[in-house]
C-alpha positions in Angstrom: 31.4 -90.1 -43.1 33.5 -90.2 -39.7 34.4 -93.7 -41.0 35.8 -92.2 -44.2 37.7 -89.7 -42.4 39.4 -92.0 -40.1 40.2 -94.3 -43.1 41.9 -91.4 -44.9 43.7 -90.2 -41.7 45.0 -93.7 -41.3 46.5 -94.0 -44.7 48.5 -90.6 -44.3 52.0 -91.2 -44.3 53.7 -91.3 -40.9 56.6 -88.9 -42.0 53.9 -86.3 -42.5 52.1 -86.6 -39.2 55.8 -86.5 -37.3 56.5 -83.2 -39.1 53.1 -81.7 -38.5 53.5 -82.4 -34.7 57.1 -80.9 -34.6 55.8 -77.7 -36.2 52.8 -77.6 -33.8 55.2 -78.0 -30.7 57.4 -75.4 -32.1 54.6 -73.0 -32.3 53.4 -73.7 -28.9 56.8 -73.1 -27.5 56.9 -69.7 -29.6 53.6 -68.8 -28.2 54.7 -69.6 -24.7 57.6 -67.7 -24.7 55.7 -64.6 -26.3 53.2 -64.7 -23.5 55.9 -65.3 -20.9 57.5 -62.1 -22.1 54.4 -60.1 -22.1 53.6 -61.3 -18.5 56.9 -60.3 -17.3 56.5 -57.1 -19.0 53.0 -56.6 -17.5 54.4 -57.5 -14.0 57.2 -55.2 -14.6 54.7 -52.4 -15.5 52.5 -53.2 -12.5 55.5 -53.1 -10.1 56.5 -49.8 -11.8 52.8 -48.5 -11.5 52.7 -49.6 -7.9 55.9 -47.9 -7.1 54.7 -44.6 -8.8 51.4 -44.8 -6.9 53.2 -45.5 -3.7 55.3 -42.5 -4.4 52.5 -40.1 -5.5 50.1 -41.2 -2.6 52.1 -39.7 0.3 51.9 -36.1 -1.2 48.3 -36.4 -2.2 47.5 -37.7 1.4 49.2 -34.8 2.7 47.4 -32.4 0.4 44.1 -34.1 1.4 45.0 -33.6 5.0 46.0 -30.1 4.4 42.6 -29.5 2.5 40.5 -31.0 5.3 42.5 -28.6 7.9 41.7 -25.7 5.6 38.0 -26.9 5.5 37.9 -27.0 9.2 39.5 -23.7 9.4 37.1 -22.1 7.2 34.2 -23.6 8.9 35.3 -22.2 12.2 35.6 -18.7 10.4 32.2 -19.0 8.9 30.9 -19.8 12.4 32.8 -16.8 14.1 31.6 -14.5 11.0 28.0 -15.8 11.6 28.2 -14.8 15.2 29.7 -11.5 14.4 27.2 -10.8 11.7 24.3 -11.8 14.3 26.0 -9.4 16.8 26.2 -6.6 14.2 22.7 -7.1 13.2 21.6 -6.8 17.0 23.8 -4.0 17.4 22.4 -2.3 14.3 18.8 -2.9 15.6 19.6 -1.5 18.8 21.2 1.5 17.4 18.2 2.1 15.1 16.0 2.0 18.2 18.1 4.5 19.9 18.2 6.7 16.8 14.3 6.4 16.7 14.1 7.3 20.4 16.4 10.2 19.8 14.3 11.4 16.7 11.4 11.1 18.8 13.0 13.1 21.6 14.1 15.6 19.2 10.7 15.9 17.6 8.9 16.3 21.1 11.5 18.9 22.1 11.0 21.0 18.8 7.1 20.5 19.1 7.1 21.6 22.7 9.5 24.4 21.9 7.1 25.6 19.2 4.1 25.2 21.4 5.9 27.2 24.0 6.8 29.9 21.5 3.2 29.9 20.2 1.8 30.4 23.7 4.4 33.0 24.5 3.5 34.6 21.2 -0.1 34.8 22.1 0.5 36.1 25.6 3.2 38.5 24.5 0.9 39.8 21.7 -2.0 40.4 24.0 -0.1 41.8 27.0 2.1 44.1 25.0 5.5 42.6 24.9 6.3 43.6 21.4 10.1 44.0 21.9 10.5 40.1 21.9 8.6 39.4 18.7 11.7 39.5 16.8 13.4 36.9 19.0 10.3 34.7 18.8 10.0 35.0 15.1 13.5 34.1 14.4 13.3 30.9 16.8 9.9 29.7 15.2 11.6 30.1 11.6 14.3 27.8 12.9 12.1 25.3 14.4 10.0 25.0 11.3 12.1 26.0 8.3 10.8 25.6 4.9 12.2 22.7 2.9 15.0 21.7 5.5 15.5 20.0 8.9 14.7 21.9 12.2 17.4 23.4 14.2 17.8 21.5 17.4 19.9 24.2 19.0 16.8 26.5 18.6 14.9 24.3 20.6 17.2 24.5 23.5 17.5 28.2 22.9 13.7 28.3 23.1 13.7 26.3 26.3 16.0 28.8 27.9 14.0 31.7 26.8 10.8 30.4 28.1 12.4 29.3 31.4 13.6 32.8 31.8 10.1 34.1 31.1 8.7 31.7 33.6 11.3 32.7 36.3 10.3 36.4 35.7 6.7 35.5 35.9 7.2 33.5 39.2 8.9 36.4 40.7 6.1 38.8 40.0 6.0 41.1 36.9 3.7 44.0 36.2 3.2 45.1 32.6 1.0 48.0 31.6 -1.5 47.2 28.7 -5.2 47.1 27.8 -7.8 44.5 28.4 -11.7 44.0 27.7 -14.1 43.4 30.5 -15.8 40.1 30.4 -19.3 41.5 31.1 -19.6 44.9 29.5 -17.1 44.2 26.6 -15.4 47.7 27.3 -11.6 48.5 26.6 -10.0 49.5 29.8 -6.2 50.6 30.5 -4.4 49.1 33.6 -1.6 46.7 34.6 -1.2 43.0 34.0 0.3 41.2 36.9 1.9 37.9 36.2 1.9 35.6 39.1 3.1 32.2 37.9 0.4 30.5 36.0 -2.2 33.2 36.9 -2.3 36.5 35.4 -4.2 39.2 37.1 -5.5 42.7 35.5 -5.9 45.9 37.7 -7.4 48.8 35.8 -6.2 52.3 36.4 -9.7 53.6 37.3 -10.4 50.4 39.6 -13.5 49.4 37.8 -12.2 46.3 36.3 -10.1 44.0 38.5 -9.9 40.3 37.9 -8.2 37.3 36.2 -7.2 37.5 32.7 -7.8 34.9 29.9 -6.1 35.5 26.6 -7.9 34.8 23.4 -6.8 34.1 19.8 -3.4 35.5 18.6 -3.4 39.3 18.5 -6.6 39.6 20.3 -7.1 41.9 23.5 -7.4 39.6 26.5 -10.7 39.4 28.5 -10.8 40.2 32.4 -13.2 38.4 34.4 -14.1 39.6 37.7 -13.1 37.9 41.1 -15.3 38.3 44.1 -12.6 38.7 46.6 -10.2 40.8 44.4 -11.2 44.2 45.9 -9.6 47.7 44.7 -7.6 48.0 47.8 -5.9 44.7 47.3 -5.3 45.2 43.7 -3.8 48.6 44.5 -1.5 47.2 47.1 -0.4 44.5 44.5 0.4 46.8 41.9 2.4 48.8 44.4 4.7 46.0 45.0 3.3 45.2 48.5 2.4 41.9 49.7 -1.3 41.0 49.3 -3.6 37.8 49.4 -5.2 37.5 46.0 -7.6 34.8 44.7 -6.6 32.4 42.2 -8.3 30.1 39.7 -7.2 26.6 40.4 -8.6 25.1 37.3 -6.3 27.4 35.1 -9.1 28.8 33.2 -11.0 25.7 32.5 -14.0 26.7 34.6 -14.4 30.0 32.8 -14.0 28.3 29.4 -16.5 25.7 30.3 -19.0 28.2 31.4 -18.4 30.2 28.2 -18.7 27.1 26.0 -22.0 26.1 27.4 -23.9 29.4 26.8 -27.7 29.4 26.7 -30.1 27.5 24.7 -30.3 30.0 21.9 -26.5 29.7 21.5 -26.8 26.0 21.5 -29.4 26.2 18.9 -27.5 28.7 16.8 -24.7 25.9 16.5 -27.0 23.7 14.4 -26.9 26.3 11.5 -29.6 26.4 8.8 -30.5 22.7 9.1 -31.1 23.2 12.8 -33.7 26.0 12.1 -35.4 23.9 9.6 -35.7 21.0 11.9 -37.0 23.3 14.7 -39.6 24.9 12.2 -40.8 21.3 11.5 -41.1 20.7 15.2 -43.1 24.0 15.8 -45.4 22.7 13.1 -45.8 19.3 14.5 -46.5 20.8 17.9 -49.3 23.1 16.3 -50.7 20.2 14.4 -50.8 18.1 17.6 -52.6 21.0 19.6 -55.0 21.2 16.7 -55.6 17.4 16.7 -56.2 17.3 20.5 -58.8 20.2 20.2 -60.4 18.2 17.3 -60.5 15.1 19.6 -62.3 17.1 22.3 -64.8 18.4 19.8 -65.0 14.9 18.1 -65.5 13.0 21.2 -67.4 9.6 21.2 -69.4 8.2 24.2 -68.4 4.8 25.6 -70.6 1.9 24.7 -72.2 2.0 28.1 -73.9 5.3 27.5 -75.4 4.2 24.3 -77.2 1.0 25.5 -80.4 2.8 26.6 -80.8 4.6 23.6 -80.3 1.6 21.2 -82.9 -0.3 23.5 -85.5 2.6 23.1 -84.8 2.3 19.3 -85.6 -1.3 19.2 -88.6 -1.1 21.5 -90.3 2.5 21.0 -88.9 4.0 17.8 -87.7 7.4 16.7 -90.0 9.8 18.7 -89.4 8.2 22.1 -85.6 8.0 21.5 -85.0 11.6 20.5 -84.8 13.0 24.3 -82.1 10.5 24.9 -79.8 12.3 22.4 -79.1 15.3 24.4 -76.7 13.8 27.1 -74.5 12.2 24.5 -71.4 13.7 23.0 -71.7 15.8 20.0 -70.2 13.0 17.3 -72.4 10.2 19.0 -75.5 12.4 19.0 -75.1 13.4 15.6 -74.7 9.7 14.4 -77.8 8.6 16.1 -79.6 11.7 15.0 -78.9 10.8 11.2 -80.0 7.1 12.0 -83.3 8.3 13.5 -84.0 10.7 10.7 -83.8 7.8 8.4 -85.5 5.1 10.6 -88.5 4.5 8.4 -86.3 4.0 5.3 -85.0 0.7 4.1 -82.1 -0.9 5.9 -79.8 -0.4 2.8 -80.6 3.4 2.9 -79.9 3.7 6.6 -76.8 2.0 6.3 -75.6 4.4 3.5 -76.5 7.4 5.3 -74.6 6.1 8.4 -71.7 5.0 6.2 -71.5 8.6 4.8 -71.6 10.2 8.1 -68.8 8.0 9.3 -66.6 9.0 6.1 -67.2 12.6 6.9 -66.1 12.0 10.5 -63.1 10.1 9.3 -62.0 13.1 7.2 -62.1 15.3 10.4 -60.4 12.8 12.6 -57.5 11.9 10.4 -56.6 15.4 9.0 -53.1 16.5 9.7 -52.2 13.0 11.0 -50.1 12.2 7.9 -48.1 15.3 8.4 -47.2 14.3 11.9 -45.9 11.0 10.5 -44.0 12.7 7.7 -42.3 15.1 10.3 -41.4 12.1 12.7 -39.7 10.3 9.8 -38.0 13.4 8.0 -36.7 14.9 11.4 -33.9 12.3 11.8 -33.0 12.6 8.0 -32.8 16.2 8.4 -30.5 15.8 11.5 -28.3 13.3 9.5 -28.2 15.9 6.6 -26.9 18.4 9.2 -24.4 15.8 10.4 -23.1 15.4 7.0 -23.0 19.2 6.4 -21.2 19.6 9.7 -18.5 17.0 8.9 -18.0 18.4 5.4 -17.4 21.9 7.0 -14.9 20.3 9.3 -13.0 18.6 6.7 -12.8 21.9 4.8 -11.5 23.6 7.8 -8.9 20.8 8.3 -7.7 21.2 4.8 -7.3 25.0 5.3 -6.1 25.2 9.0 -4.9 21.5 9.6 -5.7 19.5 12.7 -3.7 21.6 15.4 -6.6 24.3 15.7 -9.3 22.7 17.9 -11.3 25.9 18.1 -11.6 26.1 14.3 -12.9 22.6 14.0 -15.3 22.8 16.9 -18.0 24.9 14.7 -18.3 22.2 12.2 -18.4 19.3 14.9 -21.0 21.3 16.9 -23.1 21.7 13.7 -23.0 18.0 13.0 -23.9 16.8 16.6 -26.6 19.6 17.4 -28.5 18.7 14.2 -28.5 15.2 15.1 -29.8 16.1 18.5 -32.4 18.5 17.3 -33.6 16.0 14.6 -34.3 13.4 17.4 -35.7 15.8 19.8 -38.3 16.6 17.2 -38.7 13.1 15.8 -39.3 11.3 19.0 -42.3 13.5 20.4 -43.9 13.7 16.8 -43.8 9.9 16.7 -45.3 9.5 20.2 -47.9 12.2 19.5 -48.8 10.4 16.0 -49.2 7.2 17.8 -51.5 8.4 20.5 -53.4 10.5 18.1 -53.8 7.7 15.7 -55.0 5.4 18.6 -57.5 7.7 19.7 -58.8 8.5 16.2 -59.1 4.9 15.3 -60.9 4.1 18.5 -63.4 6.8 17.8 -64.0 5.5 14.4 -64.3 2.0 15.5 -66.9 3.0 18.1 -68.9 5.0 15.4 -68.7 2.0 13.0 -70.0 -0.3 16.0 -72.7 2.1 17.0 -74.0 2.5 13.2 -74.4 -1.5 13.1 -76.1 -1.6 16.3 -78.4 1.1 15.3 -79.2 -0.6 12.1 -79.8 -3.8 14.0 -82.0 -2.1 16.5 -84.0 -0.4 13.8 -84.6 -3.8 12.2 -85.7 -5.2 15.5 -88.2 -2.3 15.8 -89.6 -3.0 12.3 -90.0 -6.7 13.1 -91.8 -5.9 16.3 -94.3 -3.6 14.8 
């Protein structure tokens, strides 16, 4: 095939080949010129673009540097604002602490002022200072207004008022009034003498001279006699003369402690109804224990050493020779052996049944009332717990009505709660000890009776075998 192509090309005319070559060269020249123009145009465009880039690059670099400067500036501002915010937060926290402290101070001031007014109101009401009630009532309304914040200025006014009262009291102040004697509980007229924290009372007739202790609001104060406060000293003190008078260094705490202790009847009364129930059970337990102790004396059983001779006589000589030996024995042991001797000639099984019946009868006498002691020992602490619950319920009821500020109102419920527990344990512990002791003695006696019954049957069988 290639050969034929070459032969065909060879026979082409020379003129046709020459013309084809010229056209091809012309085309090449035309193409070369076209690409040369395009290259020149591209180079010109490249130079133009480079020139434009060079011209636009400088402003862009300037804008970039300006943006970087702004970023640095903003970062510095952010750092400053962060520090400022931290300082502001610390300052705000410090101011909040100062505000809290101020609120606590104001609250303490208002509370102290209210307490001072309450104390003054109690003292004023009991000592006859009625002209100051209006001022005290107004200040109390300002210190504890309904539905609004308390008035701080009222607290300072209260402090000034109380200070004036204290200064007057320190200087010595005599106020006419009425008091109740601490021993006879009689109303007497006289004069109250305010000497600093101490208040003395001198009756007009000189029968009641002593220190004064105020009670609840509106109640007449009590006068407790002082041994060294004689009528002459009291009269001199009322007359404005100098006098040496005794004072209660405890501020009334010793008198309050003596009054609060009372006697054992007052202590029991604090337990309420539950306390009386516990004491009734304790009395019943004591009576039961006394009955059981008497029973143990009546139902006494001899020691094993006292029965050896009798059992040997039963084995050797029989019933007739043994009967005189019964008289020295205790009642229960004597009755047991008498029952055995009466049935000595009967079969072994019959003797055992008679002795077993005797022991059962004695068991009923020995163990009677013992379960009741166990019940009382177990029930008394539970009743004490019941009294505790009742007392706490009463305390919470009083808290609901009077709040937590009046300790005297709450003490009755707390006393009932604690006293009933004390009474319950006081009854339960002795009852438990008595039950254990009586149970031990009872089981010991019954065990000895069972032992003697077995030994008697054995001795009777030995006697029968010996015969």
